[in-house]
C-alpha positions in Angstrom: -65.1 -49.4 -49.4 -63.9 -49.4 -45.8 -65.3 -49.2 -42.2 -64.7 -46.0 -40.2 -65.7 -45.6 -36.6 -66.3 -41.8 -36.5 -67.1 -40.8 -32.9 -67.4 -44.5 -31.8 -64.4 -46.3 -30.3 -62.7 -48.8 -32.6 -62.5 -51.3 -29.7 -66.2 -52.1 -30.3 -65.1 -54.1 -33.4 -63.3 -56.9 -31.5 -66.0 -56.8 -28.8 -68.7 -57.5 -31.5 -66.6 -60.3 -32.9 -66.1 -61.9 -29.4 -69.8 -61.6 -28.8 -70.5 -63.4 -32.0 -68.0 -66.2 -31.2 -69.3 -66.6 -27.6 -73.0 -66.8 -28.8 -72.1 -69.4 -31.5 -70.0 -71.4 -29.0 -72.8 -71.5 -26.4 -75.2 -72.6 -29.2 -73.1 -75.4 -30.8 -71.0 -76.8 -27.9 -73.6 -79.4 -26.9 -75.2 -81.0 -30.1 -73.5 -84.4 -30.3 -75.7 -85.4 -33.2 -73.8 -83.1 -35.6 -70.6 -84.2 -37.1 -67.6 -82.1 -36.2 -67.3 -80.4 -39.6 -71.0 -79.5 -39.8 -70.8 -78.1 -36.3 -67.9 -75.8 -37.3 -69.8 -74.6 -40.4 -72.9 -73.8 -38.4 -70.7 -72.2 -35.7 -69.1 -69.9 -38.3 -72.5 -68.9 -39.8 -74.0 -68.0 -36.5 -70.8 -66.2 -35.3 -70.8 -64.0 -38.5 -74.6 -63.2 -38.2 -74.4 -62.2 -34.5 -71.2 -60.2 -35.0 -72.8 -58.3 -37.9 -76.0 -57.6 -35.9 -73.9 -56.3 -33.0 -72.0 -54.0 -35.4 -75.4 -52.7 -36.6 -76.2 -51.7 -33.1 -72.9 -49.9 -32.7 -73.5 -48.3 -36.1 -70.0 -47.5 -37.5 -69.8 -45.6 -40.8 -69.0 -47.2 -44.2 -66.6 -45.1 -46.3 -66.8 -45.5 -50.1 -64.4 -43.7 -52.4 -64.9 -43.1 -56.1 -62.8 -41.3 -58.7 -64.5 -39.0 -61.3 -62.5 -37.7 -64.3 -63.6 -34.2 -65.5 -62.7 -33.2 -69.0 -61.3 -29.7 -69.5 -64.1 -27.3 -70.5 -63.5 -25.0 -73.5 -65.8 -22.0 -73.6 -66.4 -20.0 -76.8 -67.9 -16.5 -76.6 -68.5 -14.6 -79.8 -69.5 -11.0 -80.1 -72.9 -10.6 -81.9 -73.1 -6.8 -81.9 -73.7 -4.6 -84.9 -70.2 -3.1 -84.9 -68.8 -6.4 -86.1 -70.9 -6.3 -89.2 -70.6 -2.6 -89.8 -66.9 -2.1 -89.4 -65.4 -5.6 -89.2 -63.7 -7.0 -92.3 -62.3 -9.9 -90.3 -65.6 -11.2 -88.9 -66.5 -13.1 -92.0 -63.2 -14.9 -92.1 -64.2 -17.0 -89.1 -66.9 -18.7 -91.1 -70.3 -19.8 -89.9 -69.2 -23.2 -88.6 -65.9 -22.2 -86.9 -67.1 -23.2 -83.5 -68.2 -26.7 -84.6 -65.0 -27.1 -86.5 -63.0 -26.3 -83.4 -65.1 -28.7 -81.3 -64.4 -31.4 -83.9 -60.7 -30.8 -84.0 -60.4 -31.0 -80.2 -62.2 -34.3 -80.2 -63.7 -36.2 -77.3 -61.1 -35.2 -74.8 -62.6 -31.8 -74.3 -66.1 -30.5 -73.4 -66.9 -27.5 -75.6 -69.7 -24.9 -74.9 -70.4 -22.1 -77.4 -72.2 -18.8 -76.6 -72.8 -15.4 -78.3 -73.3 -12.1 -76.6 -74.3 -8.4 -77.0 -75.6 -6.9 -73.8 -76.5 -10.4 -72.5 -75.0 -13.8 -72.9 -77.0 -16.4 -75.0 -76.4 -20.0 -75.9 -74.9 -21.1 -79.2 -73.1 -19.1 -81.8 -74.8 -16.6 -84.1 -73.8 -14.8 -87.3 -76.6 -12.3 -87.3 -74.5 -9.5 -85.7 -77.6 -7.5 -84.7 -77.0 -6.7 -81.1 -77.6 -3.0 -80.3 -75.4 -2.9 -77.3 -72.2 -4.7 -76.2 -71.2 -5.6 -72.6 -68.1 -7.8 -72.7 -67.6 -7.6 -68.9 -71.1 -9.0 -68.3 -70.6 -11.9 -70.7 -67.4 -12.8 -68.8 -69.1 -12.5 -65.5 -72.0 -14.7 -66.6 -69.6 -17.4 -67.9 -67.7 -17.3 -64.7 -70.8 -17.8 -62.6 -72.3 -20.5 -64.9 -69.2 -22.6 -64.8 -68.0 -22.0 -61.3 -66.2 -25.0 -59.8 -65.8 -26.6 -63.2 -62.5 -27.5 -64.8 -62.4 -24.6 -67.3 -59.4 -25.2 -69.6 -59.7 -22.2 -71.8 -61.9 -19.4 -72.9 -62.0 -18.3 -76.6 -63.3 -14.7 -76.8 -64.0 -13.5 -80.4 -64.8 -9.7 -80.5 -63.6 -6.4 -81.8 -62.9 -5.1 -78.3 -65.5 -2.4 -78.5 -68.0 -2.1 -75.7 -70.6 0.5 -74.7 -72.1 -1.1 -71.5 -70.5 -2.2 -68.3 -67.1 -1.9 -66.8 -63.6 -2.5 -68.4 -63.5 -6.2 -69.4 -59.9 -6.4 -68.1 -61.1 -6.4 -64.5 -63.7 -9.1 -65.0 -61.2 -11.2 -67.0 -58.9 -11.4 -64.0 -61.7 -13.3 -62.1 -61.7 -16.1 -64.7 -58.8 -18.4 -63.6 -58.0 -19.9 -67.0 -56.2 -19.1 -70.2 -58.1 -16.7 -72.5 -57.5 -16.9 -76.3 -58.9 -13.7 -77.9 -59.9 -13.7 -81.6 -59.3 -10.1 -82.8 -62.2 -9.1 -85.1 -62.7 -5.8 -86.8 -60.2 -3.4 -88.3 -57.7 -1.3 -86.4 -56.8 0.9 -89.3 -58.6 4.3 -89.1 -60.5 5.0 -92.3 -62.2 8.2 -93.5 -65.0 8.7 -91.1 -66.9 11.3 -89.1 -68.3 10.2 -85.8 -70.5 11.6 -83.0 -69.0 9.5 -80.3 -70.8 10.9 -77.3 -73.3 13.6 -76.2 -73.4 14.9 -72.6 -76.6 16.5 -71.6 -79.2 16.8 -68.8 -82.3 14.9 -69.5 -84.5 17.7 -68.2 -84.6 21.4 -68.6 -87.0 24.1 -67.4 -89.3 26.1 -69.6 -87.7 29.4 -70.8 -84.2 28.5 -69.6 -81.1 28.0 -71.6 -79.3 24.7 -71.3 -76.0 23.3 -72.7 -75.1 20.1 -74.4 -71.6 18.8 -75.1 -70.9 16.9 -78.3 -67.7 14.9 -78.8 -67.1 14.8 -82.5 -64.3 12.8 -84.2 -62.9 12.8 -87.7 -60.4 10.3 -89.2 -58.3 10.6 -92.4 -60.0 14.0 -93.2 -57.3 16.5 -92.3 -57.8 20.0 -93.8 -61.5 19.6 -94.4 -64.5 21.1 -92.6 -67.2 19.2 -90.8 -70.6 20.8 -90.5 -72.6 20.3 -87.3 -76.4 20.7 -87.5 -78.9 20.5 -84.6 -82.7 20.3 -85.1 -85.4 20.4 -82.5 -88.5 18.4 -83.5 -87.4 18.8 -87.2 -86.7 22.6 -86.9 -83.1 23.7 -87.2 -81.9 25.5 -84.1 -78.1 25.4 -84.5 -75.4 25.1 -87.2 -71.7 25.6 -87.2 -68.5 24.6 -89.1 -65.5 23.0 -87.5 -62.1 22.8 -89.1 -60.4 19.4 -89.0 -56.8 19.9 -88.2 -55.4 16.3 -87.9 -55.7 12.8 -89.3 -57.2 11.6 -85.9 -59.2 14.7 -84.9 -61.3 14.9 -81.7 -63.1 18.0 -80.3 -65.6 18.6 -77.6 -68.2 21.1 -78.9 -70.3 22.9 -76.4 -73.7 24.2 -77.7 -76.2 26.3 -75.8 -79.9 25.8 -76.6 -83.2 27.2 -75.3 -86.1 25.3 -73.8 -88.9 27.2 -75.5 -91.6 24.5 -75.4 -93.0 22.3 -72.7 -92.9 18.5 -73.0 -90.5 15.9 -74.4 -88.4 17.6 -77.1 -86.5 15.7 -79.7 -83.0 17.0 -80.7 -81.2 15.5 -83.7 -77.5 16.2 -83.9 -75.8 15.4 -87.2 -72.5 15.8 -89.1 -72.8 16.4 -92.8 -71.3 13.4 -94.7 -67.9 13.6 -96.4 -67.1 12.1 -99.8 -66.0 8.4 -99.6 -66.8 8.2 -95.9 -66.7 4.7 -94.3 -70.2 5.0 -92.7 -72.8 7.7 -92.3 -74.7 5.8 -89.6 -72.4 7.2 -86.9 -72.9 10.8 -88.1 -76.2 11.2 -86.3 -77.3 11.1 -82.7 -80.8 11.7 -81.3 -81.4 12.9 -77.7 -84.6 13.6 -75.8 -85.0 16.3 -73.2 -88.0 16.7 -70.9 -88.8 20.4 -70.6 -90.7 21.0 -67.3 -92.8 23.9 -66.2 -91.5 23.8 -62.6 -90.1 21.5 -60.0 -92.0 19.9 -57.1 -90.4 20.9 -53.8 -89.5 18.3 -51.2 -88.7 19.2 -47.5 -86.2 17.0 -45.7 -86.3 17.6 -41.9 -83.7 16.3 -39.4 -82.4 16.8 -35.9 -78.7 16.3 -36.6 -76.2 15.6 -39.4 -76.0 12.1 -40.9 -74.5 10.8 -44.2 -77.9 9.5 -45.3 -79.2 13.1 -45.7 -76.9 13.9 -48.6 -77.6 10.5 -50.2 -81.4 11.1 -50.0 -81.1 14.6 -51.5 -78.8 13.5 -54.3 -80.9 10.5 -55.2 -84.2 12.3 -55.3 -82.8 15.2 -57.3 -81.5 12.8 -59.9 -85.1 13.1 -61.1 -85.2 16.8 -62.2 -88.9 17.0 -61.4 -87.9 17.3 -57.7 -86.0 19.9 -55.7 -85.0 18.9 -52.1 -84.6 21.5 -49.3 -82.9 20.3 -46.1 -83.7 21.9 -42.8 -83.2 21.3 -39.1 -86.5 21.0 -37.2 -85.3 23.8 -34.9 -85.5 26.1 -37.9 -89.0 25.1 -39.0 -90.4 28.5 -38.1 -88.6 29.9 -41.2 -90.1 27.3 -43.6 -93.3 27.8 -45.5 -94.8 24.3 -45.3 -97.5 25.0 -47.9 -94.7 25.3 -50.6 -93.8 21.7 -50.3 -95.4 18.6 -51.9 -93.8 16.1 -49.5 -92.1 16.2 -46.1 -89.4 13.6 -45.2 -88.9 13.2 -41.4 -85.5 11.7 -40.8 -84.9 10.1 -37.4 -86.7 12.7 -35.3 -86.9 12.9 -31.5 -90.2 13.1 -29.6 -89.6 16.9 -29.1 -89.3 17.4 -32.8 -92.5 15.5 -33.6 -94.2 17.9 -31.1 -93.0 20.9 -33.1 -94.5 19.5 -36.4 -98.2 19.0 -35.3 -99.4 21.4 -38.0 -97.6 19.4 -40.7 -98.7 16.0 -39.3 -102.4 17.1 -39.2 -102.3 18.5 -42.7 -102.9 16.6 -46.0 -99.2 16.9 -47.0 -97.7 13.4 -47.7 -95.1 12.4 -45.2 -92.2 9.9 -45.4 -91.1 8.7 -41.9 -87.6 7.3 -41.6 -86.6 5.5 -38.4 -83.2 4.3 -37.2 -81.0 4.1 -34.2 -81.3 7.8 -33.3 -85.1 8.0 -33.7 -87.6 8.1 -30.8 -89.5 4.9 -31.5 -92.6 5.8 -29.4 -93.0 9.1 -31.1 -92.4 7.4 -34.5 -95.2 4.8 -33.8 -97.6 7.5 -32.6 -97.0 9.7 -35.7 -97.8 7.1 -38.4 -100.1 4.1 -38.7 -98.3 2.0 -41.4 -95.9 0.1 -39.1 -95.4 -0.4 -35.4 -92.0 -1.1 -34.0 -91.7 -2.9 -30.7 -88.2 -2.1 -29.5 -87.4 -2.0 -25.8 -83.7 -0.9 -25.6 -80.9 0.7 -27.5 -79.8 -2.5 -29.3 -79.7 -2.6 -33.1 -79.8 -5.2 -35.8 -78.5 -5.4 -39.4 -81.2 -6.1 -42.0 -81.0 -6.8 -45.7 -83.6 -5.7 -48.1 -86.0 -8.3 -49.5 -88.2 -7.1 -52.4 -91.8 -8.2 -52.2 -93.1 -9.5 -55.6 -96.7 -8.7 -54.8 -96.2 -5.0 -54.2 -98.3 -3.1 -56.8 -98.4 0.6 -55.9 -95.6 1.2 -58.5 -93.1 -0.7 -60.5 -89.4 -1.2 -59.9 -87.3 -2.7 -62.7 -86.1 -6.3 -62.4 -82.4 -5.1 -62.3 -83.2 -2.7 -59.4 -84.9 -5.4 -57.4 -82.0 -7.8 -57.9 -79.5 -5.1 -56.9 -81.5 -4.2 -53.8 -81.4 -7.8 -52.6 -77.6 -7.9 -52.9 -76.8 -4.6 -51.3 -75.2 -4.5 -47.7 -77.5 -4.4 -44.7 -79.1 -1.3 -43.2 -79.2 -0.7 -39.4 -82.5 -0.8 -37.6 -83.7 -0.8 -34.0 -83.7 -4.4 -32.5 -87.2 -5.6 -32.0 -90.3 -6.8 -33.8 -92.2 -5.0 -36.6 -95.8 -5.2 -37.5 -97.4 -3.7 -40.6 -101.0 -2.5 -40.5 -103.7 -4.2 -42.5 -103.8 -1.2 -44.9 -100.1 -1.0 -45.5 -98.4 -2.1 -48.7 -94.9 -3.5 -48.1 -92.3 -3.0 -50.8 -89.3 -4.3 -48.9 -89.2 -6.8 -46.1 -86.3 -7.4 -43.7 -83.9 -10.3 -44.1 -81.9 -10.7 -40.9 -78.8 -12.8 -41.6 -80.0 -15.7 -43.7 -83.5 -15.6 -42.2 -86.3 -14.0 -44.3 -88.8 -12.4 -42.0 -92.2 -10.7 -42.5 -90.9 -7.5 -40.8 -91.5 -4.5 -43.1 -88.5 -2.4 -44.1 -90.2 0.0 -46.5 -94.0 0.3 -46.4 -96.6 2.6 -47.7 -100.1 3.7 -46.5 -103.0 5.6 -47.9 -105.6 7.1 -45.6 -108.3 9.2 -47.1 -106.1 10.2 -50.0 -103.2 11.1 -47.9 -100.2 9.0 -48.7 -97.4 8.1 -46.3 -94.3 5.9 -46.3 -92.2 4.3 -43.6 -88.5 3.3 -43.8 -87.4 1.4 -40.6 -83.7 1.6 -40.9 -80.7 3.9 -41.6 -77.6 3.4 -43.7 -78.6 4.4 -47.2 -75.0 5.7 -47.6 -73.9 2.1 -47.5 -76.1 1.3 -50.4 -74.8 4.2 -52.5 -71.1 3.2 -51.9 -71.7 -0.5 -52.5 -73.8 0.0 -55.7 -71.1 2.2 -57.2 -68.4 -0.2 -56.3 -70.2 -3.2 -57.8 -72.0 -1.6 -60.8 -70.4 1.8 -61.4 -73.6 3.8 -60.8 -76.4 4.6 -58.4 -79.3 3.7 -60.6 -81.0 1.2 -58.2 -81.0 3.6 -55.2 -82.0 6.6 -57.4 -84.9 4.6 -58.9 -86.1 3.4 -55.5 -86.1 6.9 -53.9 -87.4 8.7 -57.0 -90.3 6.2 -57.5 -91.1 6.5 -53.8 -91.3 10.3 -53.9 -93.1 10.2 -57.2 -95.8 7.9 -55.7 -96.1 9.9 -52.6 -96.5 13.2 -54.5 -98.7 11.7 -57.2 -102.0 12.9 -55.7 -100.7 16.3 -54.5 -102.9 18.0 -57.0 -105.8 15.8 -56.0 -106.3 14.2 -59.4 -108.9 11.5 -59.3 -107.4 9.5 -62.2 -103.8 9.4 -63.0 -101.7 7.4 -65.5 -98.0 7.6 -65.7 -95.1 5.7 -67.3 -92.2 4.4 -65.2 -90.1 6.9 -67.3 -90.6 9.3 -70.2 -88.0 7.9 -72.5 -87.5 4.1 -73.1 -84.6 2.5 -75.0 -85.3 0.5 -78.1 -86.2 -3.0 -77.2 -87.1 -2.1 -73.6 -90.6 -3.1 -72.2 -92.9 -0.1 -71.6 -94.3 -0.1 -68.1 -97.2 2.1 -67.1 -99.1 2.6 -63.8 -102.6 3.9 -63.2 -104.5 5.1 -60.1 -108.2 5.8 -59.6 -109.7 7.5 -56.5 -113.4 7.6 -55.4 -115.2 10.6 -54.0 -113.6 10.0 -50.5 -110.1 9.9 -52.2 -109.8 6.2 -51.5 -107.7 4.1 -54.0 -110.0 1.7 -55.9 -109.5 -0.5 -59.0 -112.9 -2.0 -59.6 -113.6 -0.4 -63.1 -111.6 -1.4 -66.2 -108.9 1.0 -67.4 -108.2 1.1 -71.2 -105.3 2.9 -72.9 -104.6 3.7 -76.5 -101.0 4.5 -77.6 -100.7 6.3 -80.9 -97.4 6.7 -82.9 -96.5 9.7 -85.0 -97.3 7.6 -88.0 -100.8 7.2 -86.8 -100.7 3.6 -85.8 -102.7 2.7 -82.7 -101.8 0.2 -79.9 -104.7 -0.6 -77.5 -104.3 -2.3 -74.1 -106.3 -3.1 -71.0 -104.6 -2.5 -67.6 -104.4 -5.4 -65.2 -105.4 -4.9 -61.6 -102.6 -5.1 -59.1 -103.2 -4.6 -55.4 -105.4 -1.4 -55.2 -104.1 0.1 -58.4 -103.4 -0.9 -62.0 -100.3 -1.9 -64.0 -99.5 -2.5 -67.7 -96.6 -4.0 -69.4 -97.1 -3.0 -73.0 -94.0 -4.9 -74.2 -91.7 -3.4 -76.8 -92.8 -0.9 -79.4 -91.1 0.5 -82.5 -88.8 3.5 -82.2 -90.7 6.8 -82.2 -92.8 9.2 -80.2 -96.2 8.2 -78.8 -99.1 9.9 -77.2 -101.5 8.0 -75.0 -105.0 8.4 -73.8 -106.4 6.3 -70.9 -110.1 6.1 -70.0 -112.2 4.7 -67.2 -115.4 5.5 -65.3 -116.6 5.2 -61.8 -120.4 5.2 -61.7 -121.6 8.0 -63.9 -118.3 9.8 -63.8 -115.9 9.4 -66.8 -112.2 10.0 -66.4 -109.5 10.6 -69.0 -105.7 10.9 -68.6 -103.3 11.8 -71.4 -99.6 11.8 -71.7 -96.6 11.1 -74.0 -93.6 8.9 -74.1 -90.7 8.1 -76.4 -89.0 5.0 -77.6 -85.4 6.0 -78.4 -83.3 4.4 -81.0 -80.0 3.0 -79.8 -77.0 4.0 -81.9 -74.3 2.9 -79.5 -72.8 0.4 -81.9 -72.1 3.1 -84.5 -70.1 5.4 -82.3 -66.8 3.6 -82.7 -65.5 2.2 -86.0 -61.9 1.3 -85.1 -61.4 -2.0 -83.3 -59.6 -2.1 -79.9 -57.2 -5.0 -80.4 -54.9 -3.6 -77.6 -57.6 -4.5 -75.1 -57.8 -8.1 -76.4 -54.0 -8.5 -76.4 -53.9 -7.3 -72.7 -56.7 -9.7 -71.7 -55.0 -12.6 -73.4 -51.5 -11.8 -72.0 -52.6 -11.4 -68.4 -54.4 -14.7 -68.5 -51.5 -16.7 -70.1 -53.4 -17.0 -73.4 -52.7 -15.5 -76.8 -54.4 -13.1 -79.2 -55.1 -14.5 -82.7 -56.4 -13.0 -86.0 -59.3 -14.7 -87.8 -56.8 -16.0 -90.3 -55.0 -17.9 -87.5 -58.1 -19.7 -86.2 -56.8 -23.0 -87.6 -53.9 -22.9 -85.0 -56.2 -22.6 -82.0 -57.0 -26.3 -81.5 -53.3 -27.2 -81.6 -52.5 -24.5 -79.1 -55.1 -25.8 -76.6 -53.9 -29.4 -77.0 -50.3 -28.4 -76.3 -51.1 -26.2 -73.3 -50.0 -28.3 -70.3 -52.3 -26.4 -68.0 -55.4 -27.7 -69.9 -55.8 -31.3 -68.8 -58.4 -33.7 -67.4 -58.8 -33.4 -63.6 -59.7 -36.5 -61.5 -61.8 -35.7 -58.4 -61.8 -38.0 -55.4 -65.3 -38.4 -54.0 -65.6 -39.8 -50.5 -69.0 -40.7 -49.1 -70.0 -41.9 -45.7 -73.1 -43.9 -44.8 -74.4 -45.9 -41.8 -73.7 -49.6 -41.9 -77.4 -50.2 -41.6 -77.9 -48.5 -45.0 -75.7 -51.1 -46.7 -78.2 -53.4 -48.5 -75.8 -56.3 -49.1 -75.5 -56.7 -45.3 -79.2 -57.7 -45.0 -78.7 -60.1 -47.9 -75.8 -61.6 -46.2 -77.7 -62.1 -42.9 -80.6 -63.6 -44.7 -78.5 -66.0 -46.7 -76.5 -67.2 -43.6 -79.6 -67.6 -41.5 -81.4 -69.5 -44.3 -78.4 -71.7 -44.9 -78.0 -72.4 -41.2 -81.7 -73.3 -40.9 -81.5 -75.6 -43.9 -78.5 -77.5 -42.6 -79.9 -77.8 -39.1 -83.2 -79.1 -40.7 -81.3 -81.7 -42.8 -79.3 -82.9 -39.8 -82.5 -83.3 -37.7 -81.7 -80.5 -35.3 -85.0 -78.8 -36.0 
């Protein structure tokens, strides 16, 4: 512990000492009754007390230094996916307690943490091997985030190298600044097996049209034989063909043209007839679901001039095949039949353009208004009632999206909300923003690090006519950033698709509507449904109860009651078994009874069966680039010795310096109290008091 003066001059130290000596001298130069030695003792006590009190007034800083040793952290991450159990001979060689055995061998000099993973990272090891998806990159990313700024000595990664979610693990492994020791599970020797490794298809088709799917079929150790491909639609065979296998490691993309002859969600089962002595028949079958639609809803996107946002809006909305977007300059509006469109999107229009669209603005067609740096703000404020923007000049501000948890008009997935909050800022006019009392805000503005109540994306419903308002431009930034970070555009597509779906939901003036967040859910995914009820004045209400019954093909019923959320209803039905379900929802308003029907599908995940040959080359690359080593399960007993001999894995001692005011040092007050008490006692004894 030491004294540091900070911004105060160090000369104040001697001054405080002189002040203490001078005060003590003035006090004890006269008393002749005191013997010389006693006078010197009392002089010293008083000088120390006064000097210390003077230092307290000057208030220097006390610096204390401590040293904290941090053991090297050893992380263990074991693959818990189905492919390990289905195709991995080496997985059992690790044994159930291999993690604990490694921890015991390393001893007290290391801090060991064990995890298992499939699509997510979970605490402790597991030997169930029941994960339906594998995301190695995500597991590495979560470990890196969880142990940031820790002394990570080594990462032990036990997997077969097969993944079906996320990006290439090699890139994420580079972000972990430590040695990675990979345990190569599974079998790299191709064995006799037929595999449907991938199916490319559009999730929607239109009634009466032909559509094409592409099947990637693989065959190993079956040269000279034939594989028979069969496709059934809802149990009825619609295609069959034979393919000659011409090599020991055979791969072929098989295009197949099918016909959408029946409306609704159609189930297509693609299968390869098993061969004798085949390794596994679980990867011979793949099931896909295609939503056959009657017709698309048309969306009109109007603008004054070119902008990169326009193509992003069109692409994102059309990712939902229920919608078709037509773009048009406002100057060409005379050639557009407005009655053909279920929604109009007005992108950064001028006052003159708003004047040309009075017929549209006075109609019942839902409108989505988008502002930005090129929009006429006064005309924008006059055209819609959801949000008012008070912007005086041409200045702009960058604003991040901040999802509002209480928004209830429709549901965005948790992953989409998290992504939206991390995307780069949009550009909005500089000023203040006020949402009307009837507006529902989905996204608020976050300016820098300041969370505001300014609406970024809001919705309004007046007499059954829905509208939306987006206050900023720059959606093209979101598209590029999301693809760079996550390799897809799902969050942006979901946001725009759900927005358009909500705005067009009442285009046919249905009084009661129930719809799922999507038609096909993956196995293990929560089923999310929304419901809307309108009164005679087409105003959104949620006073009556809404009940729903889901019925599986096997005849099992699942009954739920919707919860009220805002002015509408929401239901999280949790997870349901794989299969196809029909649902019937009922409610009443006064004497009027309403019913809404629909269907949805819970799709089985067969991703783990699509690959049977382990990818040890990936594990060798990850280990080599990190300075580690790849081991086989039979070599696991060497791992502890490798870690102990690695000179890069050692205890790190951190120096911790802390500064506090002298007045916060408790022993200083104790010292003053003791000295003053001792001085009083001695003076009392000598008759000076």
